[in-house]
C-alpha positions as CSV (number, residue, x, y, z in Angstrom):
1,M,113.1,109.4,70.6
2,T,111.8,108.7,73.8
3,L,109.6,111.1,76.0
4,S,111.3,110.1,79.1
5,A,109.9,112.7,81.4
6,L,106.8,115.1,80.7
7,T,104.9,117.7,82.4
8,A,102.0,120.3,81.7
9,V,100.3,123.0,83.4
10,S,97.3,125.1,81.9
11,A,94.1,126.1,83.0
12,M,93.1,122.1,83.1
13,G,95.6,122.0,86.4
14,V,98.8,121.8,87.7
15,G,100.7,118.5,86.5
16,L,99.8,115.3,84.2
17,A,97.3,113.7,87.2
18,A,95.2,117.4,87.0
19,T,95.4,117.2,83.3
20,R,94.0,113.7,83.1
21,A,91.6,113.9,85.6
22,A,90.0,117.1,83.9
23,L,89.9,115.2,80.5
24,Q,88.5,111.9,82.3
25,A,85.5,114.4,84.4
26,R,84.9,116.8,81.2
27,R,85.8,119.7,83.5
28,S,87.1,122.8,81.2
29,G,89.8,125.2,83.1
30,L,87.8,127.8,80.8
31,A,86.1,130.8,82.7
32,P,84.9,134.3,82.3
33,A,87.2,137.2,81.7
34,A,87.9,139.4,83.9
35,P,86.4,142.8,84.3
36,E,90.0,144.4,83.5
37,D,90.3,142.4,80.4
38,G,87.3,144.7,78.8
39,L,86.2,141.6,76.6
40,P,82.8,141.3,78.0
41,G,81.1,137.1,77.1
42,T,84.7,136.3,76.6
43,W,86.2,133.5,78.2
44,I,90.1,132.6,79.1
45,G,91.5,129.7,80.2
46,R,94.3,131.3,83.2
47,V,96.6,129.5,85.2
48,A,95.5,130.2,88.9
49,G,98.3,131.5,91.5
50,L,100.7,132.1,88.9
51,D,101.8,135.2,90.8
52,T,102.6,133.6,93.8
53,V,105.0,131.4,92.0
54,M,108.8,132.6,93.1
55,L,111.7,132.2,90.9
56,P,115.2,131.3,92.6
57,A,116.7,134.4,93.9
58,P,119.7,134.1,91.3
59,L,117.2,134.5,88.6
60,A,115.2,137.2,89.9
61,R,115.8,138.8,86.5
62,F,113.9,136.8,84.5
63,T,110.5,137.2,86.7
64,C,107.4,137.7,84.7
65,R,104.0,135.7,84.0
66,N,105.5,133.7,81.2
67,N,108.7,132.5,83.7
68,R,106.7,131.9,86.2
69,L,104.5,129.8,84.3
70,A,107.8,127.9,83.5
71,E,109.0,127.3,86.8
72,L,105.7,125.9,87.7
73,A,106.2,123.5,85.2
74,L,109.7,122.8,85.7
75,Q,108.7,121.8,89.6
76,S,105.9,119.8,88.1
77,D,105.8,116.0,87.6
78,G,109.2,115.7,88.8
79,F,110.4,117.2,85.4
80,A,113.4,119.0,86.8
81,E,114.7,116.3,88.6
82,A,114.4,113.9,85.5
83,V,116.6,116.5,83.5
84,Q,119.0,116.4,86.7
85,A,119.4,112.7,86.3
86,A,120.2,113.2,82.7
87,C,122.7,115.5,83.3
88,E,124.5,113.9,85.4
89,R,124.4,110.9,83.0
90,H,125.3,112.6,79.8
91,G,126.8,116.0,81.5
92,A,125.6,119.8,81.0
93,E,126.9,120.6,78.1
94,R,125.3,117.8,76.0
95,I,121.5,118.7,77.3
96,G,119.8,121.3,74.8
97,V,117.0,123.5,75.4
98,V,114.6,123.9,72.3
99,L,111.1,126.1,73.0
100,G,108.5,127.6,71.6
101,T,106.4,130.6,72.6
102,S,104.5,133.5,70.6
103,T,104.4,136.2,73.3
104,S,107.0,135.2,75.5
105,G,106.7,137.9,78.0
106,I,105.0,140.8,76.4
107,A,102.5,141.2,79.7
108,E,105.7,142.6,81.4
109,T,106.1,145.2,79.0
110,E,102.8,146.0,78.7
111,A,102.7,146.6,82.8
112,T,105.7,148.8,82.7
113,Y,104.4,150.7,80.3
114,R,101.2,151.4,82.4
115,R,103.8,152.3,85.4
116,R,105.5,155.2,83.3
117,A,104.5,158.7,85.2
118,A,102.5,161.0,83.5
119,G,104.5,162.6,80.7
120,E,107.4,160.2,80.9
121,T,108.6,158.5,77.3
122,A,111.3,156.4,78.7
123,L,110.3,153.0,80.3
124,P,111.7,152.3,83.8
125,A,115.2,152.1,84.7
126,D,114.5,148.7,86.3
127,F,112.5,147.1,83.3
128,D,114.8,144.1,81.9
129,F,114.0,143.4,78.1
130,A,116.2,140.6,78.0
131,G,115.2,139.0,81.0
132,T,111.5,139.0,80.1
133,H,109.8,140.2,77.1
134,D,112.5,139.0,74.7
135,L,111.8,135.8,73.1
136,F,114.9,134.1,74.1
137,S,114.3,134.8,77.7
138,L,112.4,131.5,77.9
139,A,114.8,129.6,77.0
140,R,117.8,131.3,78.8
141,Y,115.6,130.8,81.9
142,V,114.9,127.6,81.5
143,R,118.6,126.6,80.5
144,A,120.0,128.6,83.8
145,R,117.2,127.1,86.1
146,L,118.2,123.6,85.0
147,G,122.1,124.2,84.9
148,L,122.6,123.2,81.2
149,R,125.3,124.5,79.1
150,G,124.3,122.7,75.4
151,P,122.6,124.5,72.6
152,A,119.7,126.8,73.0
153,L,117.1,128.4,71.4
154,T,113.6,129.6,71.4
155,L,111.3,128.8,68.4
156,S,108.3,131.4,67.5
157,T,106.6,129.9,64.5
158,A,103.0,131.0,65.6
159,C,100.6,128.5,67.4
160,T,103.4,125.6,65.8
161,S,105.9,127.0,68.0
162,G,105.6,124.4,70.9
163,A,105.1,121.3,68.6
164,R,107.7,122.7,66.2
165,S,110.4,122.5,69.4
166,F,109.6,118.5,69.2
167,L,110.9,118.4,65.6
168,E,113.5,120.4,66.2
169,G,114.6,118.8,69.3
170,A,114.9,115.2,67.7
171,A,117.4,116.8,64.9
172,L,119.6,117.9,67.5
173,L,119.8,114.1,68.7
174,R,119.8,112.7,65.4
175,T,122.9,114.6,64.2
176,G,124.5,114.1,67.3
177,Q,124.8,117.3,68.9
178,C,123.1,116.5,72.1
179,D,122.1,113.2,73.9
180,A,119.2,114.9,76.1
181,V,117.0,117.7,75.1
182,V,114.0,119.7,76.9
183,V,111.5,120.7,74.9
184,G,108.2,122.2,75.1
185,G,106.6,125.4,74.9
186,V,105.2,128.3,77.4
187,D,102.9,131.0,76.6
188,T,100.8,133.4,78.7
189,V,97.9,135.3,78.4
190,C,98.7,139.4,77.4
191,R,96.4,142.3,76.3
192,M,97.9,142.1,73.1
193,T,97.0,138.6,72.6
194,L,93.2,139.1,73.8
195,Q,92.8,142.3,72.2
196,G,94.6,141.1,68.8
197,F,92.5,138.6,68.7
198,N,89.6,140.6,69.4
199,A,90.3,142.9,66.5
200,L,90.2,140.1,64.6
201,A,86.7,139.3,65.3
202,L,88.2,136.0,66.4
203,L,87.0,135.6,70.1
204,A,84.0,133.2,70.9
205,Q,81.1,134.4,73.1
206,G,81.0,131.8,75.8
207,P,83.7,129.2,75.8
208,T,85.1,128.1,72.7
209,R,83.5,124.9,70.9
210,P,85.6,123.4,67.9
211,C,83.6,121.4,65.6
212,A,80.3,122.5,66.7
213,A,78.0,123.9,63.5
214,D,77.6,127.3,65.3
215,R,81.1,127.5,66.7
216,G,81.9,131.0,67.4
217,G,85.6,131.4,67.6
218,I,88.7,130.9,70.1
219,S,89.2,131.1,73.6
220,I,92.5,132.0,74.6
221,G,94.4,130.1,77.7
222,E,97.8,129.6,78.6
223,A,100.2,126.6,79.3
224,G,103.3,125.8,79.5
225,S,104.6,122.1,79.0
226,F,107.8,120.1,78.7
227,A,109.2,116.9,77.8
228,L,112.7,115.1,77.8
229,L,113.8,113.8,74.5
230,Q,116.1,111.1,74.8
231,R,117.5,107.9,72.5
232,V,115.9,104.9,73.2
233,K,119.0,103.6,74.4
234,D,119.5,106.2,76.7
235,A,116.3,105.5,78.1
236,P,115.1,102.2,77.5
237,D,112.5,101.8,80.1
238,A,110.5,105.0,78.8
239,P,106.9,103.8,78.0
240,L,106.3,106.6,75.2
241,A,108.0,108.1,72.4
242,L,107.6,110.7,69.4
243,L,107.7,108.1,67.0
244,G,107.4,111.1,63.7
245,A,107.4,114.5,63.1
246,G,106.3,116.7,60.2
247,A,106.4,120.2,59.1
248,S,105.3,122.5,56.5
249,S,104.9,126.3,55.3
250,D,101.7,126.6,52.7
251,G,102.1,130.6,52.7
252,H,98.8,130.9,51.8
253,H,97.8,134.1,53.9
254,M,99.2,135.7,56.9
255,S,96.0,135.0,59.1
256,S,93.9,132.3,57.2
257,P,94.6,128.8,56.5
258,H,94.5,126.8,53.0
259,P,91.0,126.5,52.5
260,E,91.4,122.9,50.9
261,G,94.2,122.2,54.0
262,L,97.1,121.6,51.3
263,G,99.9,122.4,53.9
264,A,98.1,120.5,56.8
265,V,98.2,117.3,54.5
266,A,101.8,117.7,53.7
267,A,102.5,117.9,57.5
268,M,100.7,114.9,58.6
269,R,101.9,113.2,55.6
270,A,105.8,113.8,56.7
271,A,104.8,112.9,59.9
272,L,103.5,109.5,58.8
273,D,106.6,109.0,56.9
274,S,109.0,109.9,59.5
275,A,106.9,107.2,61.6
276,G,107.0,104.6,58.9
277,L,103.5,104.3,59.3
278,A,100.0,104.3,57.3
279,P,97.2,106.4,57.9
280,E,95.1,103.1,59.2
281,Q,98.1,103.0,62.3
282,I,96.8,105.9,63.9
283,D,94.1,105.5,66.7
284,Y,92.8,109.0,67.6
285,V,93.8,112.8,66.0
286,N,94.1,115.6,68.1
287,L,92.8,118.2,66.1
288,H,94.2,121.6,66.3
289,G,90.7,122.6,66.1
290,T,90.8,126.4,67.2
291,G,86.8,126.7,67.3
292,T,86.6,129.3,64.0
293,R,84.9,128.5,61.3
294,A,88.0,128.6,58.5
295,N,90.4,126.5,60.7
296,D,87.9,124.1,61.6
297,A,86.4,123.1,58.2
298,M,89.9,123.3,56.7
299,E,91.2,120.6,58.8
300,D,88.0,118.8,58.6
301,R,89.1,118.5,54.9
302,A,92.8,117.9,55.6
303,V,92.3,115.2,57.5
304,S,89.1,113.1,55.6
305,H,91.7,113.5,53.0
306,L,94.0,111.2,54.9
307,F,92.0,109.2,57.1
308,G,88.4,109.2,55.8
309,A,86.1,108.5,58.5
310,A,88.1,105.9,60.0
311,V,89.9,107.5,63.0
312,P,88.3,109.5,65.5
313,C,89.0,112.9,66.0
314,S,88.6,116.0,68.4
315,S,89.9,119.0,69.6
316,T,90.9,119.4,73.3
317,K,90.6,123.4,73.6
318,G,87.4,123.3,75.1
319,W,89.7,122.2,78.1
320,S,92.5,124.9,78.2
321,G,91.4,127.2,75.5
322,H,93.9,127.9,72.5
323,T,97.7,128.4,74.3
324,L,98.6,129.7,71.0
325,G,102.6,129.0,70.8
326,A,102.4,126.2,73.7
327,S,99.4,124.2,72.1
328,G,101.4,121.7,70.6
329,A,103.5,121.1,73.6
330,L,100.2,120.9,75.7
331,E,98.5,119.1,73.2
332,A,101.7,116.3,72.8
333,A,101.2,115.6,76.6
334,I,97.4,115.3,75.9
335,A,98.3,112.9,73.5
336,A,100.8,111.0,75.8
337,I,98.3,110.7,78.1
338,C,95.7,109.4,75.6
339,V,98.0,106.4,75.0
340,E,98.3,106.1,78.3
341,A,94.6,105.8,79.6
342,G,92.9,104.5,75.9
343,L,91.0,108.0,76.0
344,V,89.8,109.5,72.9
345,P,88.4,112.8,74.5
346,G,85.4,114.1,73.0
347,C,85.0,117.9,71.8
348,L,83.3,119.6,74.8
349,G,79.9,121.3,74.7
350,V,79.1,119.7,71.1
351,E,76.3,117.7,71.1
352,T,76.5,117.1,67.3
353,P,79.5,118.2,65.2
354,D,78.9,120.3,62.0
355,P,77.1,118.1,59.5
356,E,79.2,119.3,56.8
357,F,82.1,117.7,58.1
358,R,83.3,114.2,56.7
359,A,85.7,113.1,59.9
360,D,84.3,110.9,63.0
361,I,84.2,113.9,65.0
362,A,84.0,112.4,68.8
363,T,81.8,114.2,71.0
364,A,81.7,112.2,73.9
365,N,84.7,110.7,75.7
366,R,85.1,107.1,74.4
367,Q,87.6,104.5,75.7
368,A,89.3,102.4,73.5
369,P,93.0,101.0,72.6
370,V,95.4,104.0,71.5
371,R,98.5,103.3,70.5
372,R,99.5,105.8,68.2
373,V,98.2,109.7,68.2
374,L,98.4,112.1,65.5
375,S,98.4,115.7,67.3
376,N,97.8,118.8,64.5
377,S,98.7,122.3,65.1
378,F,98.6,124.9,62.1
379,G,99.6,128.6,62.9
380,F,99.2,132.4,61.4
381,G,101.2,132.2,58.2
382,G,100.6,128.9,56.6
383,S,102.8,127.1,59.4
384,N,102.0,123.6,59.9
385,C,103.5,120.9,62.3
386,S,101.9,117.3,63.1
387,L,103.7,115.0,65.8
388,I,102.5,111.0,66.7
389,I,103.0,110.0,69.8
390,G,102.9,106.4,70.9
391,H,104.6,103.3,72.6
392,A,108.1,103.5,72.9
């Protein structure tokens, strides 16, 4: 399936050009948490200026931070215009929407609770749960904003949500239910996420440093990233494609990964098999690489089991933070940038990787031919997803 259009917005910048420039300049988008976050020492990857993004007046009921970020992404990289061109070719009823998120508009509900007068128990009458907080709000908004009438759904499989949308969108194309599908993910910072990860003692002090021997945890970020999937015959000039996708669910633990990465290995093998590729045909592995001790160690075991030390690997969360349900979609866009730029982005803030790791962990940017990237996403509950992005 071709990636006939792409867009990405994160703390790294607005649009693909800004994202690419941040990667090449090794410029992180992470910054110290605001005083109101109540998390001194923590760093966060927020997108600047979201409060000024306005939704179209007829869709004002959807106004929340998450949908503002979705709108900003739709406005970037000519994405909305590319969907409109596909709509004119195929018809609005033949274009689907499959998007991932983990928290949707929960930040709007948090703010609504705080607006209650003293002693009130009911939420204010102007609160629109379906338009903001509801998980389906994202897909409902994007579908309405783009004027589409095909199948629409939201996936919420923790931190694999954005990656899983590519797999499910490709299935809609393969089965003939759609002629094009908007896939991707949007997740925004909210107190529930920040305080939840803090309660699990998973937040790093200072910016996250995946793969470092003294790594201390996660930096939470936010992102919105979309792709337009089409069959090769319908977008023959598209330079990039989703070559393969694989998923698994190991169910090892609610929040801890399987220590040997059995589910991760299964997802990567499924992606390679679906693409008809051998491990040696992958040029770069974009690790899920959250910066926690357990996740990074597990992923090193899983990756080295399949690839040994023959393929360079790194995590790009030092640039963006962990964008949760959007991370797989954002990192699919980063994988596309790496293919086009011939770039292996080395882990930020890491001089020497964990000496116990067996994979080839890049700590500085490398210029090399990158034809195919395998991008990993792993989530709570044992959800695993791997995508392969490469030349069409």
